[in-house]
C-alpha positions in Angstrom: 66.0 55.2 104.1 69.2 52.6 103.2 70.6 51.8 106.4 74.4 52.2 106.3 76.5 49.9 108.5 80.4 49.9 109.4 81.9 46.6 110.2 83.8 48.0 113.7 85.9 44.6 113.9 86.7 42.1 111.1 89.7 40.1 109.9 89.0 40.1 106.0 92.9 39.4 105.7 92.6 36.1 107.0 93.9 32.8 105.0 90.7 31.5 105.4 88.9 33.6 103.4 91.2 36.0 101.7 90.9 34.4 98.1 87.0 35.4 98.4 87.8 38.6 99.8 86.9 40.9 97.3 83.7 39.2 97.2 82.9 39.4 100.3 83.6 43.4 100.5 81.5 44.0 97.3 78.0 42.0 98.8 78.4 43.3 101.9 79.0 47.0 100.4 75.8 45.9 98.5 73.8 45.6 101.7 74.5 48.5 103.1 77.9 47.9 105.3 80.5 50.7 104.0 83.0 50.6 106.1 85.1 47.5 107.5 87.8 48.3 110.2 90.1 44.9 109.0 92.4 44.2 112.2 96.3 43.0 111.9 97.1 40.2 114.3 100.6 39.1 113.7 104.0 40.6 111.8 103.0 38.4 108.9 99.5 39.9 108.2 100.5 43.7 108.6 101.3 44.1 105.1 98.7 42.5 104.0 96.3 44.6 106.0 98.0 47.6 104.5 97.9 46.3 100.8 94.2 46.2 101.4 93.7 49.4 103.0 95.3 50.8 100.0 92.9 48.6 97.2 89.9 49.1 99.3 88.6 52.8 100.0 86.1 51.1 102.4 88.9 49.2 104.5 90.4 51.0 107.6 93.5 49.3 108.3 94.5 48.4 111.8 97.8 46.7 113.1 98.6 44.9 116.3 100.0 42.1 117.8 97.4 39.8 119.0 98.0 37.6 122.2 97.6 34.5 120.5 100.5 35.3 118.4 102.9 37.1 120.4 105.2 33.8 120.8 105.7 34.1 116.8 107.2 37.7 117.6 110.5 38.9 116.2 113.1 40.4 118.8 112.2 44.1 116.4 108.3 43.3 116.3 107.8 46.9 117.9 109.9 48.8 116.0 108.3 47.5 112.7 104.6 47.9 114.3 106.0 51.8 114.5 106.9 52.2 111.3 103.8 50.2 109.7 102.0 53.3 111.6 104.6 55.6 110.5 103.4 54.6 106.5 99.6 54.2 106.9 98.7 57.7 108.6 95.1 55.9 108.3 95.3 53.1 110.4 94.3 52.2 113.9 95.5 50.2 116.3 94.4 46.3 117.0 94.0 43.8 117.3 96.0 43.8 121.1 94.8 42.2 124.5 94.9 40.0 127.0 93.4 36.1 127.0 93.0 33.7 129.9 91.0 31.5 127.9 91.4 27.7 126.8 93.9 29.5 123.8 95.4 31.8 125.8 96.8 29.3 128.9 99.2 28.2 126.5 100.8 31.3 126.4 102.5 33.3 129.0 100.4 35.6 131.2 102.9 37.6 131.9 104.2 37.8 128.6 100.7 38.2 127.2 100.7 41.9 129.7 103.8 43.5 128.4 103.4 42.7 124.6 100.0 44.2 125.6 100.9 47.2 127.4 103.6 48.3 125.2 100.8 48.7 122.7 98.5 50.3 124.7 100.4 52.9 125.7 101.5 53.5 121.7 97.6 54.0 120.9 97.8 56.2 123.3 100.3 57.9 122.6 99.4 58.0 118.6 95.7 59.4 119.8 94.2 56.6 117.3 91.4 54.0 118.7 92.5 50.4 119.6 90.9 47.0 119.6 91.2 45.0 122.2 90.4 41.1 122.7 89.9 40.1 126.1 89.4 36.7 127.4 88.9 35.9 131.3 91.0 39.0 131.7 88.6 41.9 132.1 89.9 42.8 136.0 93.8 42.4 134.4 92.3 44.4 131.4 90.6 47.3 133.9 93.4 47.9 136.1 96.2 48.0 133.3 93.5 51.1 131.5 93.3 52.7 134.8 97.1 52.7 135.0 97.5 53.8 131.4 94.5 56.0 130.5 91.6 57.6 130.2 92.0 56.8 126.3 90.6 60.5 125.0 90.9 58.6 121.3 89.0 55.4 122.4 89.2 52.1 123.4 87.3 49.2 121.3 86.4 46.3 123.4 85.9 44.2 120.7 83.0 41.0 120.9 82.7 42.2 124.3 81.0 39.5 126.8 81.8 41.3 129.9 78.9 41.6 132.4 76.6 45.0 133.4 78.9 45.8 136.3 82.0 46.0 134.3 80.7 48.5 131.5 80.4 52.1 133.6 84.6 51.6 134.9 85.6 51.0 131.4 83.5 53.4 129.4 84.9 56.1 132.1 88.4 55.3 130.3 87.0 55.9 127.1 85.9 52.2 126.2 83.4 51.9 123.5 82.0 48.2 123.4 81.3 46.2 119.8 79.0 43.5 119.3 79.4 40.2 117.2 78.0 36.7 116.7 79.1 35.7 120.0 76.6 38.0 122.1 74.1 35.2 120.7 76.2 32.3 123.1 75.7 34.6 126.1 72.5 33.7 128.7 69.7 36.3 126.9 68.9 38.1 130.3 72.9 38.8 131.0 73.1 40.0 127.4 70.1 42.1 127.9 71.2 43.4 131.2 74.5 44.3 130.0 73.6 46.0 126.7 71.2 48.1 128.6 74.5 49.4 130.7 75.8 51.0 127.7 75.5 54.1 126.9 73.6 54.7 123.2 77.1 56.8 122.2 79.4 54.0 122.9 77.4 50.9 121.4 79.4 49.6 118.1 78.6 46.6 115.7 81.0 44.1 114.3 80.9 40.8 112.3 84.7 39.7 114.0 84.4 37.4 110.3 85.6 34.7 109.5 84.6 34.4 113.2 81.8 34.9 115.2 78.9 33.4 112.5 75.6 34.4 114.4 73.4 31.4 115.0 70.6 32.6 112.1 67.8 32.9 114.1 67.7 36.9 112.9 67.4 36.8 109.5 69.0 35.2 106.7 72.8 34.2 107.1 75.6 35.1 103.4 77.8 32.2 103.5 81.4 32.8 102.1 80.7 30.5 99.1 78.2 32.7 98.1 75.3 30.7 99.1 72.6 32.0 101.3 71.3 30.1 104.7 67.6 30.7 105.2 66.3 29.7 109.1 63.6 27.2 108.6 60.3 29.5 108.2 61.7 32.3 106.8 60.9 34.8 103.7 63.3 33.5 101.1 62.5 36.7 99.1 64.4 38.7 101.5 66.7 41.2 101.0 70.0 39.1 100.8 68.3 37.0 97.6 68.2 40.2 95.6 71.9 40.5 96.1 73.0 37.1 95.9 72.6 34.1 93.2 73.8 31.1 95.4 72.8 28.1 96.6 69.7 28.8 99.2 70.1 26.1 102.4 66.7 25.8 104.3 67.0 24.8 107.8 66.2 25.5 111.8 69.0 27.6 112.8 73.3 27.8 111.7 73.9 25.0 114.0 72.8 22.7 110.9 76.1 24.5 109.0 79.8 22.8 110.0 81.6 24.7 112.5 84.0 25.6 111.2 81.8 27.6 108.7 83.4 31.2 108.2 81.3 34.1 108.5 80.6 36.8 106.3 80.8 40.7 107.2 77.8 41.0 105.1 76.3 39.2 108.1 76.3 42.3 110.7 72.9 42.4 109.2 72.1 40.1 112.3 74.1 41.3 114.8 72.1 44.6 114.5 69.1 42.5 114.7 69.4 40.6 117.5 71.2 43.4 119.5 68.0 45.8 118.5 65.8 43.3 119.6 67.2 43.0 123.1 67.9 46.7 123.2 63.9 47.3 122.5 64.7 49.9 119.5 64.1 49.6 115.7 67.1 48.4 113.3 67.2 51.2 111.7 67.5 53.2 115.2 70.2 50.7 116.4 71.9 51.5 112.5 71.9 55.1 112.3 73.6 55.2 116.3 76.3 52.6 116.0 77.5 54.1 112.4 77.6 57.2 113.8 79.7 56.3 116.5 82.0 54.6 114.2 82.7 57.2 112.0 83.1 59.7 115.2 85.7 56.5 116.6 87.6 56.4 113.8 87.5 60.1 112.6 91.2 60.5 113.7 93.3 62.6 112.4 94.9 60.9 109.2 91.7 59.2 109.2 90.2 57.9 105.7 87.4 59.5 107.0 88.5 62.9 107.1 89.0 62.9 103.5 87.3 64.8 101.1 
């Protein structure tokens, strides 16, 4: 049986990969990735995301103001955002969020909270799922979600790296937990405990492409330049090779690649392999349940998934 996968969070409009996006989507589709939730991050890219949704049946457009870009917002940003949802009934909300990490510390946190809360309330009003970025701010996020929620349309905690103890509190409010290549940076024991705290009907998979490149220990990596990266010792006749004629790059793991190497949406297969190994279930089982979860989450009124 061919596995179907749903990339629950990515940025295929990112300038680092935009000129390659048609090929990236085509390659990912060939590997069984049938849907991509493409998240905008600022007023500057919302129209690009809208156009991508119009051009590709597989793309679900999402509009939001990411905390890293709130200082660039115009006085009319919120009305502009609402207009994008009015003219794009197929859109979800995202990427929005809170960040107290190294990047987010440069940006006033009270301002982040104000911008985040307005967008979270809008998502609830629109009854659409919302994709949330949270770095070192889970306590603040939970407090805001408790005061604003619950969220029957769903809140995606994207690239989730929180603790197992946090999971039930967020789940009660309507959260889904989405996992990317960043999970490989977490201690294996902590990651396993956290994953096992997540109900199987709340698990999503994503690439966050062009970010969150997996480490390559769990299968070949697709490279944006068209090549294939093989971990040492892996059989080079993997299904990746049958789908790509690019150069082969054998090495021990992805740490041999330049730090700025962009991620490819087809690398969701590596995330699938890693999460399945930690949960001690088959890749097929995880693919089926995560795909079903994403389809249910993104089947809101107006969604492409409801089109005949």
